C-alpha positions in Angstrom: 18.4 17.1 2.8 20.6 16.3 -0.1 18.9 18.9 -2.0 19.3 21.5 0.9 23.1 20.4 1.0 23.3 20.8 -2.8 21.9 24.5 -2.7 24.2 25.3 0.3 27.3 24.0 -1.7 26.2 26.1 -4.9 25.7 29.1 -2.5 29.1 28.6 -1.2 30.8 28.7 -4.7 28.8 31.6 -5.7 29.3 33.8 -2.6 33.0 33.0 -1.5 34.4 31.0 -4.3 35.2 27.7 -2.3 34.4 24.7 -4.5 34.6 22.4 -1.6 32.7 23.4 1.3 34.1 20.9 3.8 36.7 23.3 5.2 33.8 25.8 6.2 31.2 23.0 7.6 29.9 25.6 10.1 29.0 28.2 7.2 27.5 25.2 5.3 25.3 24.6 8.1 24.2 28.1 8.5 23.3 28.1 5.0 21.4 24.8 5.3 19.3 26.3 8.2 18.4 29.5 6.1 17.4 27.3 2.9 15.2 24.9 5.4 13.4 28.1 6.8 12.7 29.1 3.3 11.3 25.7 2.2 9.5 25.0 5.7 5.6 24.8 5.1 3.7 27.8 6.5 0.5 26.1 6.3 -0.1 23.6 8.9 -3.5 21.7 8.8 -5.4 21.4 11.9 -5.4 17.7 13.7 -6.7 15.5 12.8 -6.7 16.0 9.1 -9.8 14.6 7.2 -8.6 12.0 4.6 -8.0 13.8 1.1 -10.9 12.3 -0.6 -13.2 14.2 -3.1 -16.3 13.7 -1.0 -14.7 15.6 1.9 -12.2 18.1 0.4 -11.5 19.7 -2.9 -13.1 19.1 -6.2 -11.5 20.0 -9.5 -9.4 19.1 -12.3 -11.8 17.6 -14.4 -15.6 17.6 -15.6 -18.5 16.7 -13.7 -18.2 13.4 -12.0 -14.6 12.8 -13.5 -10.9 13.3 -12.9 -7.9 14.4 -14.9 -5.3 17.1 -14.9 -5.1 20.5 -16.8 -8.3 21.8 -15.9 -8.9 25.6 -16.5 -10.8 25.8 -13.5 -9.5 25.3 -10.0 -10.3 25.9 -6.3 -8.1 27.6 -4.0 -8.9 25.0 -1.3 -6.9 22.3 0.1 -7.7 18.7 -0.4 -9.2 18.2 2.9 -11.9 20.5 4.9 -10.3 23.8 5.1 -11.3 26.2 8.1 -12.2 29.7 8.7 -13.0 31.7 11.8 -15.0 34.3 9.8 -18.8 34.2 9.7 -18.9 35.6 6.1 -15.5 34.4 4.5 -14.4 34.9 0.9 -13.7 31.8 -1.4 -11.2 31.9 -4.2 -11.0 30.2 -7.3 -8.6 30.2 -10.5 -9.1 30.4 -14.2 -5.9 29.3 -16.3 -7.4 30.9 -19.4 -10.2 33.3 -19.9 -13.6 32.2 -20.8 -17.1 33.5 -21.8 -18.9 30.4 -20.5 -21.5 30.7 -17.9 -20.1 30.4 -14.5 -22.3 29.5 -11.5 -21.5 29.4 -7.8 -23.1 27.0 -5.5 -22.9 26.4 -1.6 -24.3 23.7 0.3 -24.3 22.6 3.9 -24.0 18.8 5.0 -27.2 18.7 6.3 -29.4 19.3 3.1 -29.0 18.3 -0.6 -30.7 21.7 -1.6 -28.2 24.4 -2.2 -28.2 27.4 0.3 -27.3 29.6 -2.9 -26.7 28.9 -6.5 -26.0 32.1 -8.6 -24.4 33.1 -11.7 -20.9 34.7 -11.5 -19.5 37.5 -13.6 -18.7 36.4 -17.2 -16.7 36.5 -19.3 -13.8 35.9 -16.9 -10.2 36.8 -17.3 -7.3 34.6 -16.5 -6.1 34.5 -12.9 -7.5 34.3 -9.3 -11.3 35.4 -8.6 -13.0 36.0 -5.4 -16.7 35.3 -4.0 -17.6 37.2 -1.2 -20.1 35.3 1.0 -20.8 38.7 2.7 -22.0 40.5 -0.6 -24.1 37.3 -1.0 -25.8 37.7 2.2 -24.8 34.1 3.4 -23.4 33.4 7.0 -21.5 30.3 8.0 -22.6 28.6 11.3 -20.0 27.3 13.6 -19.1 23.7 13.5 -21.1 22.8 10.1 -19.3 21.6 7.0 -19.9 23.4 3.7 -19.1 22.5 0.2 -18.9 25.1 -2.4 -18.3 24.8 -6.1 -17.8 26.7 -9.2 -19.3 25.4 -12.5 -18.1 26.1 -15.9 -21.3 25.6 -18.0 -20.4 24.5 -21.4 -23.9 24.7 -22.9 -27.1 26.5 -22.3 -28.1 23.7 -19.7 -26.1 21.5 -17.3 -24.4 18.7 -18.9 -21.8 16.1 -18.2 -19.4 18.2 -20.2 -19.5 21.0 -17.2 -16.2 21.6 -15.6 -16.6 21.8 -11.5 -14.2 22.8 -9.1 -14.8 23.2 -5.2 -13.8 22.7 -2.0 -15.1 21.9 1.7 -15.2 24.9 4.4 -16.0 24.6 8.2 -16.3 27.6 10.6 -14.4 27.4 13.8 -15.6 29.1 17.2 -13.0 32.0 17.7 -12.3 30.9 21.4 -11.5 27.5 19.8 -9.1 28.8 17.4 -7.4 31.4 19.7 -5.1 29.1 21.4 -3.7 27.7 17.9 -3.1 31.5 16.9 -0.4 31.8 19.8 2.8 31.9 17.5 5.7 33.9 17.7 5.1 37.8 17.4 7.5 38.1 14.7 5.2 36.2 12.3 2.9 38.4 10.3 -0.9 37.5 10.4 -0.9 35.5 7.1 1.6 33.3 8.7 -0.1 33.1 11.9 -3.4 32.0 10.3 -1.9 29.3 8.0 0.2 28.0 11.0 -2.8 27.6 12.9 -4.5 25.8 10.0 -7.0 28.6 9.3 -6.7 28.0 5.5 -9.6 30.4 4.0 -8.6 33.3 6.0 -4.9 33.1 5.5 -5.7 33.0 1.6 -8.1 36.0 2.0 -5.7 38.1 3.8 -2.8 37.5 1.4 -5.3 38.1 -1.5 -6.5 41.3 -0.3 -2.9 42.6 0.1 -2.2 41.6 -3.6 -5.3 43.4 -4.7 -4.2 46.5 -2.8 -0.5 46.2 -4.2 -0.9 44.3 -7.4 2.7 45.2 -8.7 4.4 43.7 -5.7 5.8 40.3 -6.8 6.6 39.4 -3.1 3.2 39.1 -2.2 2.4 36.7 -5.0 5.4 34.4 -4.3 4.0 34.6 -0.5 0.7 33.3 -1.6 2.4 30.9 -3.9 4.2 29.5 -0.9 0.8 29.0 0.7 -0.7 27.4 -2.3 2.0 25.0 -2.8 1.5 23.6 0.9 -2.1 23.1 -0.1 -0.8 21.1 -3.2 -2.1 23.6 -5.6 1.1 23.7 -7.7 -0.4 25.0 -10.9 -1.8 28.0 -9.3 1.4 28.7 -7.5 3.3 28.6 -10.8 1.0 31.1 -12.1 1.6 33.4 -9.1 5.2 33.2 -8.6 7.4 32.1 -11.7 10.6 31.2 -9.8 
């Protein structure tokens, strides 16, 4: 709250030239409400939220079997199981720098150690956010089954301990189960409706498709950045929106 008050005070000085906002406390409170709305999270995880551990949620920021920050490869996934209502959703991942390394996509479910699919992705790949369409790969998710997906940057001709791995967990919800959670104010757009209902992957897909359709619109990237910050994906958010 102190930070919000500081922002409000600065805005008062800039807008109306009042160094001390005390005489216009009502105006200050109005500014605080505006700032609070802007900073309020738009992604609200469904309850109960699974614990944020690698075995259940996001994998990334390091080599195979390890941790560490500054990885060139990150998933656009929350640190818990993310949800979708789509049978054949899209998954997104991020490269902080271009690479000519071999890139491999793997999808598993929680019933078997054998991958449902393991396939090479297009390489070389450029810096930025990339998409994997399960529809294009002929993969359909079952309702109520948890899946784990990975993108591996292979540093040599064969898999090794130096490979960089990033991924997340996804579960498909039954549409009828999800519908009550999508009943939010009509003024919200579809991205916000999905995010507020905890439908992470579909919110990311929709805003990413809007960005692909209008790549020169910075407001769309900043909207995705807000969603990414709510998922604790600060590095990708900074790439999207340099505020």
